[in-house]
N, CA, C and O atoms as a Tripos MOL2 file, in Angstrom:
@<TRIPOS>MOLECULE
protein
  272   271    68     0     0
PROTEIN
NO_CHARGES

@<TRIPOS>ATOM
      1 N          39.8460  141.6050  152.1380 N.3       1 UNK1
      2 CA         40.8150  141.0590  153.0560 C.3       1 UNK1
      3 C          42.2000  141.6080  152.6890 C.2       1 UNK1
      4 O          42.6060  141.5780  151.5280 O.2       1 UNK1
      5 N          42.9110  142.1060  153.6990 N.am      2 UNK2
      6 CA         44.2410  142.6620  153.4770 C.3       2 UNK2
      7 C          45.2710  141.5970  153.8200 C.2       2 UNK2
      8 O          45.2690  141.0320  154.9140 O.2       2 UNK2
      9 N          46.1530  141.3360  152.8540 N.am      3 UNK3
     10 CA         47.1760  140.3220  153.0680 C.3       3 UNK3
     11 C          48.4140  140.9550  153.6930 C.2       3 UNK3
     12 O          48.8560  142.0240  153.2720 O.2       3 UNK3
     13 N          48.9520  140.3040  154.6740 N.am      4 UNK4
     14 CA         50.1660  140.7780  155.3300 C.3       4 UNK4
     15 C          51.3580  140.1670  154.5930 C.2       4 UNK4
     16 O          51.5070  138.9450  154.5680 O.2       4 UNK4
     17 N          52.2020  140.9990  153.9970 N.am      5 UNK5
     18 CA         53.3180  140.5210  153.1890 C.3       5 UNK5
     19 C          54.3500  139.7400  154.0130 C.2       5 UNK5
     20 O          55.0830  138.9160  153.4640 O.2       5 UNK5
     21 N          54.4090  139.9870  155.2900 N.am      6 UNK6
     22 CA         55.3830  139.2760  156.1300 C.3       6 UNK6
     23 C          55.1060  137.7780  156.1490 C.2       6 UNK6
     24 O          56.0340  136.9740  156.2360 O.2       6 UNK6
     25 N          53.8440  137.4060  156.0690 N.am      7 UNK7
     26 CA         53.4770  135.9950  156.1270 C.3       7 UNK7
     27 C          53.2850  135.3760  154.7570 C.2       7 UNK7
     28 O          53.2560  134.1510  154.6420 O.2       7 UNK7
     29 N          53.1530  136.1760  153.7260 N.am      8 UNK8
     30 CA         52.9270  135.6680  152.3770 C.3       8 UNK8
     31 C          54.2470  135.4610  151.6350 C.2       8 UNK8
     32 O          54.3330  134.5780  150.7820 O.2       8 UNK8
     33 N          55.2660  136.2450  151.9360 N.am      9 UNK9
     34 CA         56.5310  136.1990  151.2170 C.3       9 UNK9
     35 C          57.3100  134.9410  151.6180 C.2       9 UNK9
     36 O          57.7700  134.8280  152.7540 O.2       9 UNK9
     37 N          57.4540  133.9970  150.6810 N.am     10 UNK10
     38 CA         58.1620  132.7510  150.9350 C.3      10 UNK10
     39 C          59.5720  132.7590  150.3340 C.2      10 UNK10
     40 O          60.1780  131.6980  150.1850 O.2      10 UNK10
     41 N          60.0940  133.9180  149.9920 N.am     11 UNK11
     42 CA         61.4070  133.9850  149.3570 C.3      11 UNK11
     43 C          62.5420  133.9030  150.3770 C.2      11 UNK11
     44 O          63.6850  133.6670  149.9850 O.2      11 UNK11
     45 N          62.2730  134.0880  151.6520 N.am     12 UNK12
     46 CA         63.3060  134.0330  152.6840 C.3      12 UNK12
     47 C          63.1960  132.7230  153.4600 C.2      12 UNK12
     48 O          62.1060  132.2790  153.8210 O.2      12 UNK12
     49 N          64.3410  132.1280  153.7000 N.am     13 UNK13
     50 CA         64.3930  130.8930  154.4900 C.3      13 UNK13
     51 C          64.6210  131.2810  155.9450 C.2      13 UNK13
     52 O          65.5340  132.0540  156.2340 O.2      13 UNK13
     53 N          63.8220  130.7690  156.8590 N.am     14 UNK14
     54 CA         64.0240  131.1100  158.2650 C.3      14 UNK14
     55 C          65.3900  130.6100  158.7490 C.2      14 UNK14
     56 O          65.8410  129.5300  158.3670 O.2      14 UNK14
     57 N          66.0300  131.4080  159.5850 N.am     15 UNK15
     58 CA         67.3350  131.0570  160.1150 C.3      15 UNK15
     59 C          67.2100  130.7770  161.6080 C.2      15 UNK15
     60 O          66.5350  131.4940  162.3460 O.2      15 UNK15
     61 N          67.8860  129.7080  162.0250 N.am     16 UNK16
     62 CA         67.8800  129.3580  163.4360 C.3      16 UNK16
     63 C          68.8860  130.2220  164.1790 C.2      16 UNK16
     64 O          69.9400  130.5640  163.6410 O.2      16 UNK16
     65 N          68.5620  130.5660  165.3960 N.am     17 UNK17
     66 CA         69.4930  131.3070  166.2360 C.3      17 UNK17
     67 C          70.4060  130.3670  167.0150 C.2      17 UNK17
     68 O          71.2570  130.8270  167.7770 O.2      17 UNK17
     69 N          70.2440  129.0770  166.8370 N.am     18 UNK18
     70 CA         71.0880  128.1040  167.5190 C.3      18 UNK18
     71 C          70.5880  127.8120  168.9200 C.2      18 UNK18
     72 O          69.4910  128.2140  169.3070 O.2      18 UNK18
     73 N          71.4130  127.1080  169.6660 N.am     19 UNK19
     74 CA         71.0730  126.7620  171.0460 C.3      19 UNK19
     75 C          71.3620  127.9390  171.9650 C.2      19 UNK19
     76 O          72.2990  128.7070  171.7440 O.2      19 UNK19
     77 N          70.5580  128.0620  172.9770 N.am     20 UNK20
     78 CA         70.7820  129.1080  173.9640 C.3      20 UNK20
     79 C          72.0090  128.8160  174.8190 C.2      20 UNK20
     80 O          72.4850  127.6810  174.8660 O.2      20 UNK20
     81 N          72.5090  129.8280  175.4830 N.am     21 UNK21
     82 CA         73.7090  129.6790  176.3150 C.3      21 UNK21
     83 C          73.4740  128.7010  177.4670 C.2      21 UNK21
     84 O          74.3710  127.9330  177.8160 O.2      21 UNK21
     85 N          72.2920  128.7220  178.0510 N.am     22 UNK22
     86 CA         72.0320  127.8140  179.1770 C.3      22 UNK22
     87 C          71.9790  126.3630  178.7100 C.2      22 UNK22
     88 O          72.4400  125.4720  179.4230 O.2      22 UNK22
     89 N          71.4250  126.1110  177.5260 N.am     23 UNK23
     90 CA         71.3790  124.7510  176.9920 C.3      23 UNK23
     91 C          72.7860  124.2700  176.6630 C.2      23 UNK23
     92 O          73.1170  123.1120  176.9150 O.2      23 UNK23
     93 N          73.6110  125.1400  176.1070 N.am     24 UNK24
     94 CA         74.9980  124.7730  175.8130 C.3      24 UNK24
     95 C          75.7510  124.4470  177.1050 C.2      24 UNK24
     96 O          76.5280  123.4940  177.1470 O.2      24 UNK24
     97 N          75.5230  125.2310  178.1480 N.am     25 UNK25
     98 CA         76.1820  124.9790  179.4270 C.3      25 UNK25
     99 C          75.7880  123.6150  179.9810 C.2      25 UNK25
    100 O          76.6480  122.8610  180.4340 O.2      25 UNK25
    101 N          74.5020  123.2920  179.9480 N.am     26 UNK26
    102 CA         74.0290  122.0010  180.4440 C.3      26 UNK26
    103 C          74.6060  120.8610  179.6000 C.2      26 UNK26
    104 O          75.0050  119.8310  180.1430 O.2      26 UNK26
    105 N          74.6500  121.0360  178.2970 N.am     27 UNK27
    106 CA         75.1800  120.0190  177.3970 C.3      27 UNK27
    107 C          76.6580  119.7610  177.6680 C.2      27 UNK27
    108 O          77.0710  118.6110  177.8130 O.2      27 UNK27
    109 N          77.4540  120.8220  177.7360 N.am     28 UNK28
    110 CA         78.8880  120.6610  177.9720 C.3      28 UNK28
    111 C          79.1740  120.1370  179.3800 C.2      28 UNK28
    112 O          80.1120  119.3640  179.5750 O.2      28 UNK28
    113 N          78.3790  120.5500  180.3500 N.am     29 UNK29
    114 CA         78.5570  120.0410  181.7110 C.3      29 UNK29
    115 C          78.2530  118.5510  181.7830 C.2      29 UNK29
    116 O          78.9520  117.8040  182.4690 O.2      29 UNK29
    117 N          77.2240  118.1200  181.0850 N.am     30 UNK30
    118 CA         76.8670  116.6990  181.0570 C.3      30 UNK30
    119 C          77.9390  115.8560  180.3960 C.2      30 UNK30
    120 O          78.2670  114.7740  180.8830 O.2      30 UNK30
    121 N          78.4900  116.3400  179.2840 N.am     31 UNK31
    122 CA         79.5560  115.6030  178.6020 C.3      31 UNK31
    123 C          80.7970  115.5400  179.4850 C.2      31 UNK31
    124 O          81.4450  114.4970  179.5710 O.2      31 UNK31
    125 N          81.1260  116.6370  180.1330 N.am     32 UNK32
    126 CA         82.2690  116.6540  181.0420 C.3      32 UNK32
    127 C          82.0520  115.6840  182.2010 C.2      32 UNK32
    128 O          82.9790  114.9740  182.5900 O.2      32 UNK32
    129 N          80.8360  115.6450  182.7600 N.am     33 UNK33
    130 CA         80.5320  114.7340  183.8700 C.3      33 UNK33
    131 C          80.6730  113.2790  183.4420 C.2      33 UNK33
    132 O          81.1380  112.4490  184.2230 O.2      33 UNK33
    133 N          80.2810  112.9600  182.2170 N.am     34 UNK34
    134 CA         80.4240  111.5910  181.7220 C.3      34 UNK34
    135 C          81.8890  111.1770  181.7110 C.2      34 UNK34
    136 O          82.2310  110.0770  182.1460 O.2      34 UNK34
    137 N          82.7570  112.0570  181.2130 N.am     35 UNK35
    138 CA         84.1730  111.7160  181.1550 C.3      35 UNK35
    139 C          84.8150  111.6890  182.5380 C.2      35 UNK35
    140 O          85.6960  110.8660  182.7880 O.2      35 UNK35
    141 N          84.3930  112.5690  183.4360 N.am     36 UNK36
    142 CA         84.9420  112.5720  184.7950 C.3      36 UNK36
    143 C          84.5610  111.2850  185.5220 C.2      36 UNK36
    144 O          85.4080  110.6640  186.1640 O.2      36 UNK36
    145 N          83.3130  110.8860  185.4300 N.am     37 UNK37
    146 CA         82.8590  109.6510  186.0820 C.3      37 UNK37
    147 C          83.5550  108.4420  185.4600 C.2      37 UNK37
    148 O          83.9630  107.5300  186.1790 O.2      37 UNK37
    149 N          83.6950  108.4250  184.1360 N.am     38 UNK38
    150 CA         84.4160  107.3360  183.4730 C.3      38 UNK38
    151 C          85.8730  107.2780  183.8930 C.2      38 UNK38
    152 O          86.4320  106.1950  184.0720 O.2      38 UNK38
    153 N          86.4920  108.4510  184.0520 N.am     39 UNK39
    154 CA         87.8800  108.4960  184.5040 C.3      39 UNK39
    155 C          88.0330  107.9710  185.9180 C.2      39 UNK39
    156 O          88.9550  107.2070  186.2030 O.2      39 UNK39
    157 N          87.1340  108.3760  186.8060 N.am     40 UNK40
    158 CA         87.1670  107.8450  188.1760 C.3      40 UNK40
    159 C          86.9790  106.3350  188.1870 C.2      40 UNK40
    160 O          87.6620  105.6280  188.9270 O.2      40 UNK40
    161 N          86.0650  105.8450  187.3780 N.am     41 UNK41
    162 CA         85.8230  104.4020  187.3280 C.3      41 UNK41
    163 C          87.0510  103.6590  186.8240 C.2      41 UNK41
    164 O          87.3740  102.5840  187.3290 O.2      41 UNK41
    165 N          87.7360  104.2180  185.8380 N.am     42 UNK42
    166 CA         88.9130  103.5580  185.2770 C.3      42 UNK42
    167 C          90.0900  103.6110  186.2410 C.2      42 UNK42
    168 O          90.7710  102.6040  186.4350 O.2      42 UNK42
    169 N          90.3370  104.7590  186.8420 N.am     43 UNK43
    170 CA         91.5070  104.9040  187.7080 C.3      43 UNK43
    171 C          91.3390  104.2440  189.0710 C.2      43 UNK43
    172 O          92.3240  103.8250  189.6790 O.2      43 UNK43
    173 N          90.1100  104.1460  189.5580 N.am     44 UNK44
    174 CA         89.8890  103.5580  190.8740 C.3      44 UNK44
    175 C          89.4510  102.0980  190.8050 C.2      44 UNK44
    176 O          89.1080  101.5070  191.8290 O.2      44 UNK44
    177 N          89.4580  101.5140  189.6130 N.am     45 UNK45
    178 CA         88.9760  100.1360  189.4780 C.3      45 UNK45
    179 C          89.8810   99.1390  190.1840 C.2      45 UNK45
    180 O          89.4210   98.0670  190.5760 O.2      45 UNK45
    181 N          91.1540   99.4660  190.3560 N.am     46 UNK46
    182 CA         92.0620   98.5390  191.0340 C.3      46 UNK46
    183 C          92.2030   98.8040  192.5120 C.2      46 UNK46
    184 O          92.8790   98.0450  193.2060 O.2      46 UNK46
    185 N          91.5860   99.8570  193.0210 N.am     47 UNK47
    186 CA         91.7150  100.2170  194.4310 C.3      47 UNK47
    187 C          91.0450   99.1790  195.3200 C.2      47 UNK47
    188 O          89.8680   98.8650  195.1420 O.2      47 UNK47
    189 N          91.7950   98.6500  196.2740 N.am     48 UNK48
    190 CA         91.3030   97.6960  197.2710 C.3      48 UNK48
    191 C          90.8260   96.3830  196.6430 C.2      48 UNK48
    192 O          89.9370   95.7250  197.1840 O.2      48 UNK48
    193 N          91.4090   96.0050  195.5140 N.am     49 UNK49
    194 CA         91.0820   94.7310  194.8930 C.3      49 UNK49
    195 C          92.3390   93.8860  194.8420 C.2      49 UNK49
    196 O          93.4210   94.3840  194.5320 O.2      49 UNK49
    197 N          92.1960   92.6360  195.1420 N.am     50 UNK50
    198 CA         93.3080   91.6980  195.0540 C.3      50 UNK50
    199 C          92.9090   90.6120  194.0690 C.2      50 UNK50
    200 O          91.9200   89.9100  194.2820 O.2      50 UNK50
    201 N          93.6710   90.4700  192.9970 N.am     51 UNK51
    202 CA         93.3630   89.4510  191.9940 C.3      51 UNK51
    203 C          94.5000   88.4710  191.9260 C.2      51 UNK51
    204 O          95.6430   88.9150  191.8170 O.2      51 UNK51
    205 N          94.2920   87.2150  191.9800 N.am     52 UNK52
    206 CA         93.0320   86.5660  192.3220 C.3      52 UNK52
    207 C          92.7870   86.6340  193.8260 C.2      52 UNK52
    208 O          93.7230   86.6930  194.6240 O.2      52 UNK52
    209 N          91.5550   86.6250  194.1800 N.am     53 UNK53
    210 CA         91.1880   86.7410  195.5840 C.3      53 UNK53
    211 C          91.4880   85.4420  196.3260 C.2      53 UNK53
    212 O          91.2980   84.3480  195.7950 O.2      53 UNK53
    213 N          91.9580   85.5840  197.5560 N.am     54 UNK54
    214 CA         92.2410   84.4030  198.3780 C.3      54 UNK54
    215 C          90.9950   83.9030  199.0960 C.2      54 UNK54
    216 O          90.9930   82.7730  199.5830 O.2      54 UNK54
    217 N          89.9370   84.7030  199.1790 N.am     55 UNK55
    218 CA         88.7390   84.3340  199.9260 C.3      55 UNK55
    219 C          87.6460   83.7350  199.0410 C.2      55 UNK55
    220 O          86.6280   83.2600  199.5430 O.2      55 UNK55
    221 N          87.8510   83.7580  197.7640 N.am     56 UNK56
    222 CA         86.7930   83.3360  196.8540 C.3      56 UNK56
    223 C          86.5110   81.8470  197.0040 C.2      56 UNK56
    224 O          87.4280   81.0400  197.1520 O.2      56 UNK56
    225 N          85.2460   81.5020  196.9650 N.am     57 UNK57
    226 CA         84.8470   80.1050  197.0100 C.3      57 UNK57
    227 C          85.2470   79.4430  195.6990 C.2      57 UNK57
    228 O          84.8180   79.8560  194.6210 O.2      57 UNK57
    229 N          86.0530   78.4370  195.8070 N.am     58 UNK58
    230 CA         86.4790   77.7230  194.6060 C.3      58 UNK58
    231 C          85.9180   76.3090  194.6820 C.2      58 UNK58
    232 O          86.2990   75.5110  195.5380 O.2      58 UNK58
    233 N          85.0190   76.0280  193.7800 N.am     59 UNK59
    234 CA         84.3710   74.7210  193.7730 C.3      59 UNK59
    235 C          84.5090   74.1350  192.3810 C.2      59 UNK59
    236 O          84.2770   74.8200  191.3850 O.2      59 UNK59
    237 N          84.8820   72.8850  192.3140 N.am     60 UNK60
    238 CA         84.9700   72.2080  191.0300 C.3      60 UNK60
    239 C          83.5550   72.0450  190.4810 C.2      60 UNK60
    240 O          82.7230   71.3740  191.0920 O.2      60 UNK60
    241 N          83.2880   72.6460  189.3500 N.am     61 UNK61
    242 CA         81.9330   72.6290  188.8150 C.3      61 UNK61
    243 C          81.5320   71.2430  188.3200 C.2      61 UNK61
    244 O          80.3450   70.9670  188.1460 O.2      61 UNK61
    245 N          82.5020   70.3800  188.0930 N.am     62 UNK62
    246 CA         82.1770   69.0360  187.6470 C.3      62 UNK62
    247 C          81.6780   68.1570  188.7800 C.2      62 UNK62
    248 O          81.0820   67.1130  188.5170 O.2      62 UNK62
    249 N          81.8980   68.5390  190.0220 N.am     63 UNK63
    250 CA         81.4980   67.7120  191.1800 C.3      63 UNK63
    251 C          80.3560   68.3600  191.9750 C.2      63 UNK63
    252 O          80.1950   68.0860  193.1640 O.2      63 UNK63
    253 N          79.5930   69.1880  191.3410 N.am     64 UNK64
    254 CA         78.4710   69.8130  192.0370 C.3      64 UNK64
    255 C          77.3410   68.8150  192.2050 C.2      64 UNK64
    256 O          77.1320   67.9670  191.3370 O.2      64 UNK64
    257 N          76.6060   68.9000  193.3100 N.am     65 UNK65
    258 CA         75.4760   67.9780  193.4840 C.3      65 UNK65
    259 C          74.3830   68.3020  192.4630 C.2      65 UNK65
    260 O          74.2220   69.4610  192.0830 O.2      65 UNK65
    261 N          73.6380   67.3020  192.0180 N.am     66 UNK66
    262 CA         72.5740   67.5470  191.0280 C.3      66 UNK66
    263 C          71.4540   68.3980  191.6160 C.2      66 UNK66
    264 O          71.1420   68.2910  192.8030 O.2      66 UNK66
    265 N          70.8670   69.2190  190.8070 N.am     67 UNK67
    266 CA         69.7710   70.0890  191.2310 C.3      67 UNK67
    267 C          68.4470   69.3840  190.9670 C.2      67 UNK67
    268 O          68.1910   68.9520  189.8430 O.2      67 UNK67
    269 N          67.6040   69.2610  191.9870 N.am     68 UNK68
    270 CA         66.3050   68.5770  191.8470 C.3      68 UNK68
    271 C          65.1920   69.5730  191.8580 C.2      68 UNK68
    272 O          64.0250   69.1960  191.7520 O.2      68 UNK68
@<TRIPOS>BOND
     1     1     2 1
     2     2     3 1
     3     3     4 2
     4     3     5 am
     5     5     6 1
     6     6     7 1
     7     7     8 2
     8     7     9 am
     9     9    10 1
    10    10    11 1
    11    11    12 2
    12    11    13 am
    13    13    14 1
    14    14    15 1
    15    15    16 2
    16    15    17 am
    17    17    18 1
    18    18    19 1
    19    19    20 2
    20    19    21 am
    21    21    22 1
    22    22    23 1
    23    23    24 2
    24    23    25 am
    25    25    26 1
    26    26    27 1
    27    27    28 2
    28    27    29 am
    29    29    30 1
    30    30    31 1
    31    31    32 2
    32    31    33 am
    33    33    34 1
    34    34    35 1
    35    35    36 2
    36    35    37 am
    37    37    38 1
    38    38    39 1
    39    39    40 2
    40    39    41 am
    41    41    42 1
    42    42    43 1
    43    43    44 2
    44    43    45 am
    45    45    46 1
    46    46    47 1
    47    47    48 2
    48    47    49 am
    49    49    50 1
    50    50    51 1
    51    51    52 2
    52    51    53 am
    53    53    54 1
    54    54    55 1
    55    55    56 2
    56    55    57 am
    57    57    58 1
    58    58    59 1
    59    59    60 2
    60    59    61 am
    61    61    62 1
    62    62    63 1
    63    63    64 2
    64    63    65 am
    65    65    66 1
    66    66    67 1
    67    67    68 2
    68    67    69 am
    69    69    70 1
    70    70    71 1
    71    71    72 2
    72    71    73 am
    73    73    74 1
    74    74    75 1
    75    75    76 2
    76    75    77 am
    77    77    78 1
    78    78    79 1
    79    79    80 2
    80    79    81 am
    81    81    82 1
    82    82    83 1
    83    83    84 2
    84    83    85 am
    85    85    86 1
    86    86    87 1
    87    87    88 2
    88    87    89 am
    89    89    90 1
    90    90    91 1
    91    91    92 2
    92    91    93 am
    93    93    94 1
    94    94    95 1
    95    95    96 2
    96    95    97 am
    97    97    98 1
    98    98    99 1
    99    99   100 2
   100    99   101 am
   101   101   102 1
   102   102   103 1
   103   103   104 2
   104   103   105 am
   105   105   106 1
   106   106   107 1
   107   107   108 2
   108   107   109 am
   109   109   110 1
   110   110   111 1
   111   111   112 2
   112   111   113 am
   113   113   114 1
   114   114   115 1
   115   115   116 2
   116   115   117 am
   117   117   118 1
   118   118   119 1
   119   119   120 2
   120   119   121 am
   121   121   122 1
   122   122   123 1
   123   123   124 2
   124   123   125 am
   125   125   126 1
   126   126   127 1
   127   127   128 2
   128   127   129 am
   129   129   130 1
   130   130   131 1
   131   131   132 2
   132   131   133 am
   133   133   134 1
   134   134   135 1
   135   135   136 2
   136   135   137 am
   137   137   138 1
   138   138   139 1
   139   139   140 2
   140   139   141 am
   141   141   142 1
   142   142   143 1
   143   143   144 2
   144   143   145 am
   145   145   146 1
   146   146   147 1
   147   147   148 2
   148   147   149 am
   149   149   150 1
   150   150   151 1
   151   151   152 2
   152   151   153 am
   153   153   154 1
   154   154   155 1
   155   155   156 2
   156   155   157 am
   157   157   158 1
   158   158   159 1
   159   159   160 2
   160   159   161 am
   161   161   162 1
   162   162   163 1
   163   163   164 2
   164   163   165 am
   165   165   166 1
   166   166   167 1
   167   167   168 2
   168   167   169 am
   169   169   170 1
   170   170   171 1
   171   171   172 2
   172   171   173 am
   173   173   174 1
   174   174   175 1
   175   175   176 2
   176   175   177 am
   177   177   178 1
   178   178   179 1
   179   179   180 2
   180   179   181 am
   181   181   182 1
   182   182   183 1
   183   183   184 2
   184   183   185 am
   185   185   186 1
   186   186   187 1
   187   187   188 2
   188   187   189 am
   189   189   190 1
   190   190   191 1
   191   191   192 2
   192   191   193 am
   193   193   194 1
   194   194   195 1
   195   195   196 2
   196   195   197 am
   197   197   198 1
   198   198   199 1
   199   199   200 2
   200   199   201 am
   201   201   202 1
   202   202   203 1
   203   203   204 2
   204   203   205 am
   205   205   206 1
   206   206   207 1
   207   207   208 2
   208   207   209 am
   209   209   210 1
   210   210   211 1
   211   211   212 2
   212   211   213 am
   213   213   214 1
   214   214   215 1
   215   215   216 2
   216   215   217 am
   217   217   218 1
   218   218   219 1
   219   219   220 2
   220   219   221 am
   221   221   222 1
   222   222   223 1
   223   223   224 2
   224   223   225 am
   225   225   226 1
   226   226   227 1
   227   227   228 2
   228   227   229 am
   229   229   230 1
   230   230   231 1
   231   231   232 2
   232   231   233 am
   233   233   234 1
   234   234   235 1
   235   235   236 2
   236   235   237 am
   237   237   238 1
   238   238   239 1
   239   239   240 2
   240   239   241 am
   241   241   242 1
   242   242   243 1
   243   243   244 2
   244   243   245 am
   245   245   246 1
   246   246   247 1
   247   247   248 2
   248   247   249 am
   249   249   250 1
   250   250   251 1
   251   251   252 2
   252   251   253 am
   253   253   254 1
   254   254   255 1
   255   255   256 2
   256   255   257 am
   257   257   258 1
   258   258   259 1
   259   259   260 2
   260   259   261 am
   261   261   262 1
   262   262   263 1
   263   263   264 2
   264   263   265 am
   265   265   266 1
   266   266   267 1
   267   267   268 2
   268   267   269 am
   269   269   270 1
   270   270   271 1
   271   271   272 2
@<TRIPOS>SUBSTRUCTURE
     1 UNK1         2 RESIDUE 1 A UNK
     2 UNK2         6 RESIDUE 1 A UNK
     3 UNK3        10 RESIDUE 1 A UNK
     4 UNK4        14 RESIDUE 1 A UNK
     5 UNK5        18 RESIDUE 1 A UNK
     6 UNK6        22 RESIDUE 1 A UNK
     7 UNK7        26 RESIDUE 1 A UNK
     8 UNK8        30 RESIDUE 1 A UNK
     9 UNK9        34 RESIDUE 1 A UNK
    10 UNK10       38 RESIDUE 1 A UNK
    11 UNK11       42 RESIDUE 1 A UNK
    12 UNK12       46 RESIDUE 1 A UNK
    13 UNK13       50 RESIDUE 1 A UNK
    14 UNK14       54 RESIDUE 1 A UNK
    15 UNK15       58 RESIDUE 1 A UNK
    16 UNK16       62 RESIDUE 1 A UNK
    17 UNK17       66 RESIDUE 1 A UNK
    18 UNK18       70 RESIDUE 1 A UNK
    19 UNK19       74 RESIDUE 1 A UNK
    20 UNK20       78 RESIDUE 1 A UNK
    21 UNK21       82 RESIDUE 1 A UNK
    22 UNK22       86 RESIDUE 1 A UNK
    23 UNK23       90 RESIDUE 1 A UNK
    24 UNK24       94 RESIDUE 1 A UNK
    25 UNK25       98 RESIDUE 1 A UNK
    26 UNK26      102 RESIDUE 1 A UNK
    27 UNK27      106 RESIDUE 1 A UNK
    28 UNK28      110 RESIDUE 1 A UNK
    29 UNK29      114 RESIDUE 1 A UNK
    30 UNK30      118 RESIDUE 1 A UNK
    31 UNK31      122 RESIDUE 1 A UNK
    32 UNK32      126 RESIDUE 1 A UNK
    33 UNK33      130 RESIDUE 1 A UNK
    34 UNK34      134 RESIDUE 1 A UNK
    35 UNK35      138 RESIDUE 1 A UNK
    36 UNK36      142 RESIDUE 1 A UNK
    37 UNK37      146 RESIDUE 1 A UNK
    38 UNK38      150 RESIDUE 1 A UNK
    39 UNK39      154 RESIDUE 1 A UNK
    40 UNK40      158 RESIDUE 1 A UNK
    41 UNK41      162 RESIDUE 1 A UNK
    42 UNK42      166 RESIDUE 1 A UNK
    43 UNK43      170 RESIDUE 1 A UNK
    44 UNK44      174 RESIDUE 1 A UNK
    45 UNK45      178 RESIDUE 1 A UNK
    46 UNK46      182 RESIDUE 1 A UNK
    47 UNK47      186 RESIDUE 1 A UNK
    48 UNK48      190 RESIDUE 1 A UNK
    49 UNK49      194 RESIDUE 1 A UNK
    50 UNK50      198 RESIDUE 1 A UNK
    51 UNK51      202 RESIDUE 1 A UNK
    52 UNK52      206 RESIDUE 1 A UNK
    53 UNK53      210 RESIDUE 1 A UNK
    54 UNK54      214 RESIDUE 1 A UNK
    55 UNK55      218 RESIDUE 1 A UNK
    56 UNK56      222 RESIDUE 1 A UNK
    57 UNK57      226 RESIDUE 1 A UNK
    58 UNK58      230 RESIDUE 1 A UNK
    59 UNK59      234 RESIDUE 1 A UNK
    60 UNK60      238 RESIDUE 1 A UNK
    61 UNK61      242 RESIDUE 1 A UNK
    62 UNK62      246 RESIDUE 1 A UNK
    63 UNK63      250 RESIDUE 1 A UNK
    64 UNK64      254 RESIDUE 1 A UNK
    65 UNK65      258 RESIDUE 1 A UNK
    66 UNK66      262 RESIDUE 1 A UNK
    67 UNK67      266 RESIDUE 1 A UNK
    68 UNK68      270 RESIDUE 1 A UNK
């Protein structure tokens, strides 16, 4: 049996080539989308809202009818 030295030699540690360019693009795009959506949610949270609302049902919780 002939041994192949490429597979027997354990003196070299395999090196990773890292993430591919397409994976990096998807990763960075996803992180950017998270911040963009969070920014829209934060900046538009007050749009068309009136606090306190004049239409809200206000009921004294101490005078609610008993639940059967």
